[in-house]
N, C-alpha and C positions, 0 to 999 in steps of 0.2 A: 410469703408473698408482701411484699410493702404496699404501702398504700398508694406510693406514688407509681406505680406499675399496675394498677388495678385497671380492669377492663374499660369502667366507663371515662377512664382519662383518654383514650385512645391508644393504648400502649401496642399488643401484639395484635390486636383488631385493626390496626389500619387505621388512616387520617379520620375525622370527624367529617361530617358532610358540609360544615362549611366551609372548612380548607379545602376539601376537594373542588366545591365551589369556584373557590378562590384560584386556586391551580388552573382549572378549566377557562376561567376568565382570561390571566395572564395569557395562556396559550393561544385563545381567538384573537387577542390583542396584539401578539407577536407578530401575527400574519400580514397586520397591516405595518406600512413603511414607517419609519421612525426616524426622525431628524438625528443626525450625530453632532455632537457638539464640533465645531468649528468647521465643519464641511457641510452641515445641513444638508446631506442627502435624502431626497424624497420629500422636502420640505414645500410646501407652496410658496411660490413668488409674491412679491407686492404687485398688488392689482395696478395701483397708479405708478406709473413710471419705474417699472420692475429694474431698471439698468441704472448702475451706479458708478459715476467717472472720477476715477480714484489715481491720486499722485502718491507712488510708492516711496518709499523713504529709501534710496537705495543711492543717491548719491554719486550715479557713473553717470556720464555725459551721451553714451550712447541709447540710455534708458531714461533720458530727459525729457517724458511725454506722459499723457494720460492713458490708464488701463482701465478697460469696463469689467466690472464683475454685478453678479444678478444678487437683488436684495430679496432676501426672505421675509416673508409678508412678518414674522414676528420682529423685524428692525425697521418696519416701515415706519414707526412713528420717531424711533431715535437716529436712524440713517438720514440725516438733514447736511444739505451743503455746509461743511465747514469742520465738522467734527472729526475726532480722531477715528480710526478705524484700524484693524488688523485684516490682513489678506495673506491667500495663499499665493504664493510666486514661484514661477520657476517650472510648474508643471509641462509638460510635453501635451502634445494633441493626442498623443496614445493613452493619457491617463484620463479617459473618460467613462463614465458610468451612470446610464439612465438620463442621458443627455446633459450632464453635469461634470464639468472638468473637474478633476482631484488631483490632491499631491501637492507637492512644493512647500517650502519653508514658509513659515509664519513671519513677517515683518510688518511693521506700522505703516500707516499712510493716513492720509486725508483726504474726505471726499470731497470732491469740486463741486459736482453737480448731480442731480437727476433726470435721467431720460427716458424717453419712452422706447426707444430703440438703441442698437448697439451698433456700430459701423462694423465691427468686427464680424464675420461670417461663422466663424466657429462656436464651439459651445462656451459657454461662460463660467467661471467659478463663482462660487457664492461669497458675499460678506462673511468673514470667519466673526468678526466681534464688532461691534459698537463700543469701543474703549470707554466711551463718556459721551452723554447726550449733549454737552456744553459747544455750543459754536466757536472756536477759536481762530478760524480762517475766515474772514471776510473777504470781500470783494476788492476793497480796497486796498489790502495787506497781500493780497494777492497779485494784483496788478502790479505793486510796487516791487514785489520780491521778484515778478516776472522782468521786470524793467531792469532791476540791479542785476541777475543773472546774465541777461543778454549784455549788458555795457561792461561786465568782469569775465565773458565768456567763461561762465561756470554754470552749473545745474540749478534747477530751481529746488530741489531736495536740500541741496547744501544751504543756500538760502535762509528757506523756511527753518533749519535747524538754527539759525542765526537769530531767527526773528520771533519765533514761538519758543518760550520757554518750556522745561519740561512740567509734567503735568503732577500737580499734589491733589488726590482725592479729598485730602480736609480742607484744603483751600475750596474746591469747589462747592463743597456742601455748604459752606458757609455763605449766606447773603451779604451783597454788598450795601454800602449804605445808599440812602435816597440823596439823589444830586442837590447841590448846593443852587439857591438863586445867583445870576449872574453879579458880581461885585459892580459899585460903582466906577465910573474913568478915574484913575489916578491922578494925582498932582503930578507936574512936570519933576520936582523936586531938584538933584542935581542935572539931570537930563537939559536944564536950563544952561549949563557951561557949553554946551556942543551948538553948534550955529542952526541946526535944524533937527535938535534932538526933540523939543516940544510939537514940533510938526508932525514928526514919526510917530508919536504917543498918539496925537490927535487921529490921523490916518486909520491906525489899527483899531482904535475904539469906535470910530464910525464906519468900520466894517469895512474898511480898505486891505488891499495887500500889498504894502510899500516894501523895497527890497533895498538893503543897504548894508556897507561896509564900515564896521564901527571901530574906529582907533581911539580906545579908551584911555582916560587920562591916569598918571600915577595916582595909586591910593587904594583904598579898599573899597569904594564906594561902587565898583562895577557889579558886584554881586545885588545890589539894592537898584542898581539901573536894570538889571535884567529882570528884577522881580517885577519892575511899574512897568516894563513891555510887556512881560505875560499878562499882568493884571489889566491893561489895554487891550489885549485881543480878548480875555475873557469877559471884559466889560462889553464886547459886542456880540455878545451870546456864541461865540465860537472858541474853539481850544488852542492849545499852545504846547510846544515840546521845546524842551532845552537841552542839549548835549554838552558836558562838560568834560574836561579829559580823565579827572581822576575823582577819587571819593571825597577828597578833602575841598574840592572846590563844589561839589554835589552837594556837602554840606551846607556850605557858605549861602547858597541860592535857596536850599531849603529853609535856612534859618531865616533868610532876608525874605521869603515867601509869607512864612508864618507868621512874621512881625508886619507884613503889610496888610495879608488878607486874612489869617488867623488859620485855623485847622480845616481840612475838608477839602480844601479846595484844590490841591494837587498831590499827586504821588510821587515818591522817590524811589526810582528804579535803580538800584547799585546790587553789585555782589555781595556787599558786606552784611546785607538784609538777610541772606540765607533761602534757599530754594522756596519752602513754602511761603513765607512773607512776602517773598518778590514777586511768585506766583500771584498771591492774593491781590497784591495791589496790581499785577497786569489785570486781573481779570475785572476788578474795579475799572480801570481805563477802558477795557473792552466792552463793559455792559453799560458805558456811559455815566456811571456813578462819579467818576472823576474826569476834568475836563482838561486838566494841565499836568503833563509830566516835567520832572528833572531827573536826568540821569548819566551815566557813564555811558560808553559806546555802544553798548546793546540796545540802549533805549532809543536808539534811533528808529527802530520798526515799530515803536509801541503804538497800538491802533488807538490813538487819540482821534475823536468823532469831530467832524466839521473843523479840520484845522483852519485855524486864522495866521498862525506864525510858527514857524520852525526856526532856532539861533542854535547857533553853535559858538563856544566861547573858547579861544585858543588852537585855531585849526590848525595850527603848524605843529602840535604836541604829537609826538609817536604814539601815543594812546589812543587816538583816534583813527588808526589803521587796522582793520582786524586782520588777525595771522590765521584766521582758520577761512578755509575755501569757501567762496572765491575771491577772498582777501577785498572787500571793499573799504572804503573810506568814509568817515561819516559826513565829511562836508559833502561827497557826493551824493550819497543818499538824500540827504538832505535839500541836496537842489532838485533830485528828481521829484521828491515829494513836494517842493515848491510848485512845479512845473504841472505835476501831475492834478494837485488838488489847488492849484491858483489860489495858493495862501502867501503870507508875508514871510520873508526871509531876512535874518538877520545873523552875518557872520563878525564876529567881535574879537578884540583881544587888545592888550597893550603895543604889541607888535603889530606888522601886518606880513603876510603872506604873499608869495607872488601870484598865486591862483586867487585871493582877494582883490591883489590889483590888478588882475584883469578881469574879474566881475566889473570893474568899475570902468575899464577902458573900455571894454566892448558895448557900455551902456545898459547892462542888463542888471545894474543898481547903480546905489546913489551914494557918495562918499557921506559919513557922517563922524565930522572932524570937529577939533575945539580951534578956536583961532590961536596963533601964537602966542598972544599976552596971556590968557590962559594956561597954556604949555608951560612957559616959562616960570609962571606962579607955582604950579602943582610939580614940576619935576627938580630934582637935586643938581646939585653942582658935579658936574663929571669933570675929572682930571686924569690925565693918561702918563704913565711911564713907560717911556720905548726902549729900545736895545742902547741909543746912546746916553740916556740917564742912567740907565744898568750900568754900562762900562764904566761912568764916571762916578759909582756910587760904590764906594768900598764895602759900606753894609751888606750891599746886595749881593755882595761878590762872595760874601763869609756867612751871609746867614741867609732864612727864608724870604725875607721883604726887604723891598728898597726903604729908603729913609722917609719919602712922602708917605708910603704907605703906615710906617710905626707912626709918623706925625698924626695921620687922619685917625689911626686906633687911639692914641694917647687923646686926644680931643674929643673924640665923638665917646668915649666910657665917662668922661665927666657927666653927659648928660644923659645917657643912655645905652641899649646894647648895639653892638655893633657885628654887622655879616659879615661872613668871609665866604666867598663861593670859590671852591675848586674844582678844577674841571673832570678830577678823577676819584673814583673810589681806591679804597685799598690803602697800600704802604708802599710807597715810593717804586711805582711801577715802571719809569723809565729813569735811565741814569746816562750821564754823560762826563766827559773829562770836565776836573774842577778848573782845568789852565787854560784850554781851547775850546771848551764847550762842545768838542767832536762826540758825537752819540758812542756809548760803550755797545760794541758788538762782540757776538760769538766769533772765538778764533775758528771752530768748526766750520759754520753755517752763515755766518756773517748775521746772524739773527740779534734782537735786541735783549741785552742781560737787564734782569730784575734782581733786588735784593730781596731776600727772604727775611723773616721776621728775625732770625737767628744771624742775620749778616750775610749768609754765603749768597754767591752770586751764581745765577742760574739762566740760561737761554731760553727764551717764552719759544723758540721753534721747535729746537731738536730736544729741551731736558736737559743736556749737560751743564755741569758744576763748572764754574770757571774759579780757581784756586789763584792763579797769577797772573790777573790783568793789569796791562798796561797799555798807554794809549800809543798807536800805531802812527800819529800826526806828531806829536810832541816829546812823547817819551814819557808822559808822567803819569803817576800811579796811584793819583786822588782822584775821587769820585765825588759827583754831587748828583743831587735830584734832578731833572729836567721838568718833571711833573711830578707833585708832591700829594699824597692820596690825604682825606678829610682826617685821620687817625694822625699821621705824622704832623701835619699840620696845625691838629690841636695841642700835639704834645709841645712844639716849637713855642706856640704862643701861650701856652701854659705856665713854661718856663719863664719867657718874657714877661709876664703880668701874673706873678704868682698870687696877687690879692684878688683877682678875677675870675668868678666863674667859666668854664669853659663848657658850652653844650656843642653835640654833633648831631647832625641831622643827615641821613642817608638812608641807603637801601635795607639796611637790618631795622633801624629804628628811624622813624620820620616824625620831627613833631610839628606838631599842628600851630600851636602859639608858644610865645614868650613872654615872659612879664617886661614891663616898660623899667626894667633895672638895669645899671650897669653889669654886662655880660657878652662875652665872646662867643659866636654861634657859627661853628664850621659848617657848612653844608653844601652836598654835591648839587648840580642845576637840577632843579624841578623840585626838590626837596625843603627848600625853602621856608622855615615857619613864618608867620605874619607875627610881628613885635607890636604891642598896644601902643598905641602913639606913634608908631613908625622906629625905623632904625635910626640912629644917629648919625651912622656912616656905615659904608659897605666896600668891601677890597673885594675886586675882581680878579682872581690871579691867574696866570699862564694862558692869557687870552690866545696866544700863538697855537697853544694846543689844540684849541677848539676851531681856529682857522685853518689850521692844518690838516685837517681830514680830507683825505681824496673823494671828495663827494662834490656834487653839483650844490648842494643845499648848504654847505660849512659854514659858508657867510652868513645866509638867511638865519640859519637856526643858531650861530653863536651868537647873532644881533637880540635874537628873540631871548635867549636863556639869560643874555645880561641885563635886558630891559626888565626881564620878569623879575630880577632881583633887586634891581636899582630902583623899580617902581615900588617896593616896600620901605624906602628910607624917606624922611621926613624932606618937604620941600626945602628948596634952598634958602629960602626966608626965615626959616625955623633951624638952619645952621646945617642942612642935608648934605653931606658931601660922599661923592663915590669916587673911587680911585680905581683905574683898570690897567692892569700890567698889560700892554699890547704896543704895538709900533703904531700912533697916532695916525701916520698916514695914511694907513687901510681903510678903505671905504665903510665895513660896518664899524670900526671905531669912530671916526668921523661922524655917523649917522647917530650913535651912542650920545656923543659930545653935543650936538645940534639937538638931539631927542625927533631924531626925523624918520619912525621908520616907513612910513608912507612913502616918502622920497627914494629911499634907497631900494624898496619893492619896486618903484617904477622902473629906475632905472636898470633894475636886475631883469625886469620884464622885458625891457626895449634889447639886452643883449640878448637874452635868449630867443627872441624874435629873430635877432639877425641871425644866429647860429642854427636855429631848427630846433631848441630843445624844449622839453615841457616848462610848460603848461601850453605853450602856442601849439605844439605840435602832441601827438599821442603816439605812446610808446608802450611796446609790449616787450618782457624778458623772457627767452627760454633758456631754461637751464637743464642741464643733465649730463651722462656722458659723453664723451666727444660723439662717438658713433651714433647714439639716441638723438642728439641735437642735429647731427649731420641729415640725418633721415627724416626728421621730423619738418627741419628747414625744406627740404625737397618736396614733400607731402602737401604743403600749405598754398593755397592759391591765393597768396596777399594779392589785395589790391593794387593797380599798374603803378600807383604813385609810391609804393611802399619801400622803405630803404634798408638793408640788412647790416647792421653793425655788428662785426666780429665773426665768429665766437673768440671769446679771450678764456683763457683758464681762469677759474674762481679760486680764492685762498681756501687751504686745504682746511679742515676742521681738526684740531690736536686733539690726540686721547685725553680723555680725562676732562675736557672743556664741554660747556655748554654748547649745544648746536643753535645757532642762530636760524631763526625762519628762512628757508631759502637756501641754506647753506648745505654741500654736500656731507653724506653720513661719513663718519670718521672712518679715513682709510682709502677714500674713494677719491679720483681727480674727477671735477667736472668741470663743465666749460659754460658760458652763457652767452648769450647772443642777443640783440637789441634790435629789435622791428620798429621803425620810425615812420608815421604817415602822417601828412600834413592835414590840417583843421578841415572836418567833413569826411573823414576817410574812417575815423575811429572805428564807427560801426562796422564798416564793411571789414576792418582787420580784425575786429573782435567776433564775427561769425566765421570766417577763415580761419581763424587760431579753433574756436569750439569744435568747427566741421571735421580738422584734420585730428585734433585731441580725441573725438568720440570715435572716428575710423580706427583709430589706432588700439584704443581699447577696445572696443569690439573684435577686433582682431587677436588681442590680447598676445601683443606682436612686440617683442625688444623689451629695453631698459624703460624705466619710468622717465616722463619728461616734465618738469614742473613750468606751467605757463602763468604769468601774471601781469595783469593789464595796469599800467602805468602805476610801476614799483616806487617806492618812495626814495629809494637810494639807488644810484644808478651809476656811482663813482665819477 
């Protein structure tokens, strides 16, 4: 017998007395109800306010309400309003044990409030978990999210997914810095160029809430001017929020604020920062450590305390329109914030949208513009090349650019870089007959032909290749590019100016800045880099392609993109020249020549008011299969003054092509109907659409229907 099995060690003789005592104690404790993880069966409830009202993260309209849960005593301290929780959802009345509902799947949610009693008469399930004791949903953010959900016929859970970033435990464990004291009121600086600029800053610094539509002058000073507006709001002891369209613009405003105020006064909220860093910055704002925020679209919900100013730059940019449900626009969200928080509001840009012009027309905001003398001193010279000029120009018929454009390039390259804006990406997306300029179309389906890199022709609609094309109008066999992409333009310019470097900026690679040296910079709209000292000249090619889009906003959008590029050119007094290839009699082209985007927006607003188009009217788009759209329209109890336009077929999504937001899935045929109501009925229309969509989802009937309030593109 080995020593390990001896009787003194409790071998065959049985367990030691101490072990038997532990076993008997465990058996006695087993008779006491124990709380099971995530169900809390048998656990005592909180003595004070044992009911938690929770918003579950389901995102479906028929569940867009609060649900009551019991608060276990062990969660009493952490289960405070605004924290993230996990709950069991989906258990029926028959899943009840010991007076407590059980079962269902675990889902996330937000604890909205604690109550003494529940309005629900049945048994309640218990909170499964407090994910974090950090309160991330305050009353102001909740009220804003509810207002956005109601305006866009969406669910509160969907809005909060946009408003509250994903959690990072490491970021929550780090303490936020101590808030800095308010800075002094800034000097007017370049705001003195505007007639009421200094007064606007003084009103912010003194605690006022001015509302203005700002038409910025050409040049790089706009970021510094935004920084001074933020500094004025901070000087009054309040917060400020600035939303810009992209990371490049956010970096410029960030640098301007740092140069003006130093580090620590503001936070930069962009997707480029990464989830953990962005959440840490967001928490610093939520905790009150930082009073100013600069960021892209998602920053429109930033929980800035005691707002004194909300501002948006270039509100006509597509990036301000959220593509996730319920698809709010940053400008409208900031308008809601200005109304709810009674703070200052500033919408600015080099151009002017029709929505901004309506704010001035209604008297809700005041214009913030410069005099004509200041505009003439800051703007470049704009020259046009129309169809008549192209027809008389031998160089334009045989080459990419007309003679006036070649001359502007040669003169500009003597003193600095030259910007060339092309309206399309890629490599010759559209072709036409070189003799009569009739569009080259597929013989099978009449779709547009495009040239591949290898030189073959292929239809953009049906994908068939065309090997023996000839023009049905004049019988010609030669093709020319109607709209040439950035790569092809760069190649042609490189051959024409072999000693000059050619740089491209577009979707694949966007340049931020270029040096002040002779170079050709070929860019697509929105990707133009900033030149140190300004461009010597700019060419705006194929202007008709931007104006010819079948969209209500085509003229406004084309003018905005032209002005954005032309504003990077040196003033006329320094030799700056812009050449635009477009018909000079068209209204957007004339507005560019005069540098009068405000006048264009005012006239556009008057025409839309006469025709009943947005933004004068409110509009909703309903899209889906023909049967689903017809069923939905029949179920909607629209306001009496509502008008239904359509439905009409939507362009199909081609296989292998990326699906645009709101477009049908590949292979499906969808229709779209527009519902229009006059001013004052927009809230009633949104409520009716939300009710109909919620009822449809609750029944689970039929094909899905997509509803969007105020779609940016209505054709």
